[in-house]
LOVO-173687 format. One record per residue (C-alpha): residue number from 1; residue in three letters; x, z, y negated. Coordinates in steps of 0.05 Angstrom, whole numbers. Layout:
BEGIN
<node lonu="NUM" segu="ALA" u="X" w="Z" v="Y"/>
...
This chain:
BEGIN
<node lonu="1" segu="UNK" u="-223" w="-310" v="-143"/>
<node lonu="2" segu="UNK" u="-276" w="-290" v="-194"/>
<node lonu="3" segu="UNK" u="-275" w="-309" v="-266"/>
<node lonu="4" segu="UNK" u="-252" w="-256" v="-316"/>
<node lonu="5" segu="UNK" u="-303" w="-237" v="-368"/>
<node lonu="6" segu="UNK" u="-279" w="-225" v="-439"/>
<node lonu="7" segu="UNK" u="-310" w="-222" v="-508"/>
<node lonu="8" segu="UNK" u="-280" w="-252" v="-571"/>
<node lonu="9" segu="UNK" u="-259" w="-183" v="-597"/>
<node lonu="10" segu="UNK" u="-218" w="-172" v="-534"/>
<node lonu="11" segu="UNK" u="-186" w="-241" v="-538"/>
<node lonu="12" segu="UNK" u="-169" w="-231" v="-611"/>
<node lonu="13" segu="UNK" u="-137" w="-163" v="-597"/>
<node lonu="14" segu="UNK" u="-97" w="-193" v="-539"/>
<node lonu="15" segu="UNK" u="-68" w="-244" v="-587"/>
<node lonu="16" segu="UNK" u="-40" w="-188" v="-629"/>
<node lonu="17" segu="UNK" u="-18" w="-142" v="-572"/>
<node lonu="18" segu="UNK" u="51" w="-112" v="-579"/>
<node lonu="19" segu="UNK" u="85" w="-45" v="-574"/>
<node lonu="20" segu="UNK" u="36" w="13" v="-576"/>
<node lonu="21" segu="UNK" u="-25" w="-33" v="-580"/>
<node lonu="22" segu="UNK" u="-64" w="-29" v="-515"/>
<node lonu="23" segu="UNK" u="-120" w="-78" v="-500"/>
<node lonu="24" segu="UNK" u="-169" w="-67" v="-442"/>
<node lonu="25" segu="UNK" u="-116" w="-33" v="-398"/>
<node lonu="26" segu="UNK" u="-106" w="30" v="-438"/>
<node lonu="27" segu="UNK" u="-64" w="84" v="-405"/>
<node lonu="28" segu="UNK" u="-106" w="142" v="-381"/>
<node lonu="29" segu="UNK" u="-62" w="192" v="-417"/>
<node lonu="30" segu="UNK" u="-78" w="158" v="-484"/>
<node lonu="31" segu="UNK" u="-151" w="144" v="-467"/>
<node lonu="32" segu="UNK" u="-165" w="217" v="-451"/>
<node lonu="33" segu="UNK" u="-137" w="239" v="-519"/>
<node lonu="34" segu="UNK" u="-176" w="184" v="-555"/>
<node lonu="35" segu="UNK" u="-241" w="205" v="-522"/>
<node lonu="36" segu="UNK" u="-231" w="278" v="-544"/>
<node lonu="37" segu="UNK" u="-201" w="270" v="-614"/>
<node lonu="38" segu="UNK" u="-230" w="207" v="-645"/>
<node lonu="39" segu="UNK" u="-303" w="228" v="-641"/>
<node lonu="40" segu="UNK" u="-325" w="165" v="-605"/>
<node lonu="41" segu="UNK" u="-397" w="168" v="-580"/>
<node lonu="42" segu="UNK" u="-406" w="160" v="-505"/>
<node lonu="43" segu="UNK" u="-447" w="96" v="-513"/>
<node lonu="44" segu="UNK" u="-388" w="62" v="-549"/>
<node lonu="45" segu="UNK" u="-339" w="20" v="-508"/>
<node lonu="46" segu="UNK" u="-266" w="23" v="-527"/>
<node lonu="47" segu="UNK" u="-235" w="-47" v="-527"/>
<node lonu="48" segu="UNK" u="-165" w="-32" v="-555"/>
<node lonu="49" segu="UNK" u="-123" w="26" v="-581"/>
<node lonu="50" segu="UNK" u="-64" w="25" v="-628"/>
<node lonu="51" segu="UNK" u="-25" w="89" v="-616"/>
<node lonu="52" segu="UNK" u="9" w="114" v="-679"/>
<node lonu="53" segu="UNK" u="45" w="175" v="-651"/>
<node lonu="54" segu="UNK" u="120" w="184" v="-641"/>
<node lonu="55" segu="UNK" u="116" w="202" v="-567"/>
<node lonu="56" segu="UNK" u="58" w="157" v="-548"/>
<node lonu="57" segu="UNK" u="9" w="214" v="-539"/>
<node lonu="58" segu="UNK" u="-51" w="178" v="-567"/>
<node lonu="59" segu="UNK" u="-70" w="235" v="-613"/>
<node lonu="60" segu="UNK" u="-69" w="190" v="-675"/>
<node lonu="61" segu="UNK" u="-83" w="116" v="-683"/>
<node lonu="62" segu="UNK" u="-137" w="64" v="-688"/>
<node lonu="63" segu="UNK" u="-190" w="45" v="-637"/>
<node lonu="64" segu="UNK" u="-226" w="-21" v="-634"/>
<node lonu="65" segu="UNK" u="-294" w="-10" v="-602"/>
<node lonu="66" segu="UNK" u="-356" w="-52" v="-591"/>
<node lonu="67" segu="UNK" u="-387" w="-18" v="-652"/>
<node lonu="68" segu="UNK" u="-329" w="-19" v="-701"/>
<node lonu="69" segu="UNK" u="-262" w="14" v="-718"/>
<node lonu="70" segu="UNK" u="-249" w="88" v="-707"/>
<node lonu="71" segu="UNK" u="-185" w="123" v="-728"/>
<node lonu="72" segu="UNK" u="-150" w="189" v="-730"/>
<node lonu="73" segu="UNK" u="-92" w="196" v="-778"/>
<node lonu="74" segu="UNK" u="-30" w="236" v="-765"/>
<node lonu="75" segu="UNK" u="-59" w="289" v="-811"/>
<node lonu="76" segu="UNK" u="-120" w="296" v="-764"/>
<node lonu="77" segu="UNK" u="-167" w="259" v="-811"/>
<node lonu="78" segu="UNK" u="-221" w="223" v="-770"/>
<node lonu="79" segu="UNK" u="-259" w="163" v="-796"/>
<node lonu="80" segu="UNK" u="-296" w="100" v="-776"/>
<node lonu="81" segu="UNK" u="-327" w="36" v="-801"/>
<node lonu="82" segu="UNK" u="-380" w="-6" v="-766"/>
<node lonu="83" segu="UNK" u="-367" w="-80" v="-757"/>
<node lonu="84" segu="UNK" u="-422" w="-101" v="-805"/>
<node lonu="85" segu="UNK" u="-394" w="-58" v="-861"/>
<node lonu="86" segu="UNK" u="-323" w="-80" v="-841"/>
<node lonu="87" segu="UNK" u="-342" w="-153" v="-853"/>
<node lonu="88" segu="UNK" u="-355" w="-136" v="-926"/>
<node lonu="89" segu="UNK" u="-284" w="-110" v="-940"/>
<node lonu="90" segu="UNK" u="-250" w="-157" v="-988"/>
<node lonu="91" segu="UNK" u="-178" w="-134" v="-984"/>
<node lonu="92" segu="UNK" u="-133" w="-98" v="-936"/>
<node lonu="93" segu="UNK" u="-69" w="-70" v="-964"/>
<node lonu="94" segu="UNK" u="-12" w="-22" v="-948"/>
<node lonu="95" segu="UNK" u="17" w="29" v="-995"/>
<node lonu="96" segu="UNK" u="78" w="74" v="-983"/>
<node lonu="97" segu="UNK" u="91" w="34" v="-919"/>
<node lonu="98" segu="UNK" u="39" w="73" v="-879"/>
<node lonu="99" segu="UNK" u="-25" w="81" v="-919"/>
<node lonu="100" segu="UNK" u="-79" w="29" v="-902"/>
<node lonu="101" segu="UNK" u="-131" w="14" v="-955"/>
<node lonu="102" segu="UNK" u="-197" w="-23" v="-948"/>
<node lonu="103" segu="UNK" u="-209" w="-50" v="-1018"/>
<node lonu="104" segu="UNK" u="-190" w="9" v="-1062"/>
<node lonu="105" segu="UNK" u="-206" w="63" v="-1010"/>
<node lonu="106" segu="UNK" u="-150" w="95" v="-970"/>
<node lonu="107" segu="UNK" u="-176" w="99" v="-899"/>
<node lonu="108" segu="UNK" u="-120" w="120" v="-853"/>
<node lonu="109" segu="UNK" u="-45" w="126" v="-842"/>
<node lonu="110" segu="UNK" u="-13" w="76" v="-795"/>
<node lonu="111" segu="UNK" u="51" w="115" v="-789"/>
<node lonu="112" segu="UNK" u="79" w="171" v="-748"/>
<node lonu="113" segu="UNK" u="120" w="133" v="-698"/>
<node lonu="114" segu="UNK" u="87" w="67" v="-681"/>
<node lonu="115" segu="UNK" u="132" w="7" v="-674"/>
<node lonu="116" segu="UNK" u="74" w="-39" v="-686"/>
<node lonu="117" segu="UNK" u="89" w="-83" v="-748"/>
<node lonu="118" segu="UNK" u="43" w="-65" v="-805"/>
<node lonu="119" segu="UNK" u="39" w="-138" v="-831"/>
<node lonu="120" segu="UNK" u="15" w="-159" v="-762"/>
<node lonu="121" segu="UNK" u="-38" w="-104" v="-764"/>
<node lonu="122" segu="UNK" u="-62" w="-128" v="-832"/>
<node lonu="123" segu="UNK" u="-65" w="-199" v="-805"/>
<node lonu="124" segu="UNK" u="-107" w="-174" v="-746"/>
<node lonu="125" segu="UNK" u="-155" w="-138" v="-793"/>
<node lonu="126" segu="UNK" u="-161" w="-199" v="-838"/>
<node lonu="127" segu="UNK" u="-174" w="-246" v="-779"/>
<node lonu="128" segu="UNK" u="-227" w="-199" v="-751"/>
<node lonu="129" segu="UNK" u="-261" w="-194" v="-819"/>
<node lonu="130" segu="UNK" u="-259" w="-270" v="-827"/>
<node lonu="131" segu="UNK" u="-289" w="-281" v="-758"/>
<node lonu="132" segu="UNK" u="-345" w="-232" v="-775"/>
<node lonu="133" segu="UNK" u="-359" w="-266" v="-842"/>
<node lonu="134" segu="UNK" u="-359" w="-336" v="-812"/>
<node lonu="135" segu="UNK" u="-397" w="-321" v="-748"/>
<node lonu="136" segu="UNK" u="-432" w="-256" v="-730"/>
<node lonu="137" segu="UNK" u="-424" w="-188" v="-699"/>
<node lonu="138" segu="UNK" u="-461" w="-212" v="-638"/>
<node lonu="139" segu="UNK" u="-413" w="-270" v="-627"/>
<node lonu="140" segu="UNK" u="-353" w="-223" v="-633"/>
<node lonu="141" segu="UNK" u="-379" w="-185" v="-573"/>
<node lonu="142" segu="UNK" u="-410" w="-242" v="-533"/>
<node lonu="143" segu="UNK" u="-385" w="-243" v="-462"/>
<node lonu="144" segu="UNK" u="-357" w="-308" v="-434"/>
<node lonu="145" segu="UNK" u="-319" w="-325" v="-371"/>
<node lonu="146" segu="UNK" u="-247" w="-347" v="-366"/>
<node lonu="147" segu="UNK" u="-225" w="-377" v="-300"/>
<node lonu="148" segu="UNK" u="-177" w="-329" v="-266"/>
<node lonu="149" segu="UNK" u="-143" w="-381" v="-222"/>
<node lonu="150" segu="UNK" u="-115" w="-450" v="-227"/>
<node lonu="151" segu="UNK" u="-110" w="-503" v="-173"/>
<node lonu="152" segu="UNK" u="-43" w="-526" v="-145"/>
<node lonu="153" segu="UNK" u="-51" w="-593" v="-181"/>
<node lonu="154" segu="UNK" u="-66" w="-560" v="-248"/>
<node lonu="155" segu="UNK" u="-4" w="-516" v="-241"/>
<node lonu="156" segu="UNK" u="39" w="-575" v="-220"/>
<node lonu="157" segu="UNK" u="15" w="-617" v="-278"/>
<node lonu="158" segu="UNK" u="28" w="-562" v="-328"/>
<node lonu="159" segu="UNK" u="97" w="-546" v="-299"/>
<node lonu="160" segu="UNK" u="117" w="-620" v="-299"/>
<node lonu="161" segu="UNK" u="109" w="-620" v="-374"/>
<node lonu="162" segu="UNK" u="167" w="-571" v="-378"/>
<node lonu="163" segu="UNK" u="212" w="-601" v="-325"/>
<node lonu="164" segu="UNK" u="274" w="-638" v="-347"/>
<node lonu="165" segu="UNK" u="299" w="-676" v="-286"/>
<node lonu="166" segu="UNK" u="351" w="-729" v="-292"/>
<node lonu="167" segu="UNK" u="374" w="-759" v="-226"/>
<node lonu="168" segu="UNK" u="446" w="-770" v="-249"/>
<node lonu="169" segu="UNK" u="455" w="-700" v="-275"/>
<node lonu="170" segu="UNK" u="407" w="-660" v="-230"/>
<node lonu="171" segu="UNK" u="358" w="-613" v="-265"/>
<node lonu="172" segu="UNK" u="387" w="-582" v="-327"/>
<node lonu="173" segu="UNK" u="337" w="-527" v="-343"/>
<node lonu="174" segu="UNK" u="325" w="-494" v="-276"/>
<node lonu="175" segu="UNK" u="251" w="-514" v="-271"/>
<node lonu="176" segu="UNK" u="238" w="-558" v="-211"/>
<node lonu="177" segu="UNK" u="170" w="-586" v="-193"/>
<node lonu="178" segu="UNK" u="140" w="-621" v="-133"/>
<node lonu="179" segu="UNK" u="188" w="-672" v="-101"/>
<node lonu="180" segu="UNK" u="248" w="-642" v="-138"/>
<node lonu="181" segu="UNK" u="242" w="-575" v="-102"/>
<node lonu="182" segu="UNK" u="281" w="-555" v="-40"/>
<node lonu="183" segu="UNK" u="248" w="-556" v="28"/>
<node lonu="184" segu="UNK" u="247" w="-493" v="72"/>
<node lonu="185" segu="UNK" u="303" w="-523" v="114"/>
<node lonu="186" segu="UNK" u="347" w="-535" v="54"/>
<node lonu="187" segu="UNK" u="335" w="-465" v="29"/>
<node lonu="188" segu="UNK" u="353" w="-436" v="98"/>
<node lonu="189" segu="UNK" u="419" w="-474" v="97"/>
<node lonu="190" segu="UNK" u="437" w="-441" v="31"/>
<node lonu="191" segu="UNK" u="436" w="-372" v="64"/>
């Protein structure tokens, strides 16, 4: 297997991935709407999309791209901020449970129908800003490899950490590893 290549922006978005927040594997139905309605230039790569519509249409929301944030509010207002400018935002706040402000400027509405928790979104924005302040825009997008496979011994060693096997009582959590597993013959006798 080949290693999977990610950048730090992708990894950070994956940590915050939940309902209606798509990272890397964005449904084509949403991606096609985002391409048309968010005014994203063709040379910009979409990393993640937070869909803020009731029916999951992708017509309103927030896009995380390799150049910055792009959004389209429920009221069709389109906007963007480049990562370098984003790093200078001091405060992210929410008003009226859906209005997102960067410092004192209202930038977009995170409402409409998304189940994504707004406090989690603010935490993501704050973390992104802090990473940009501490490191750099280039580091945020720097590609690095993550091994896409583990060896049998690595998997066994990790799994053993979670196994609770007591000879007198048999396993009590359902996780069996290595010598505590059934053989093919023992499995066949069960059926």
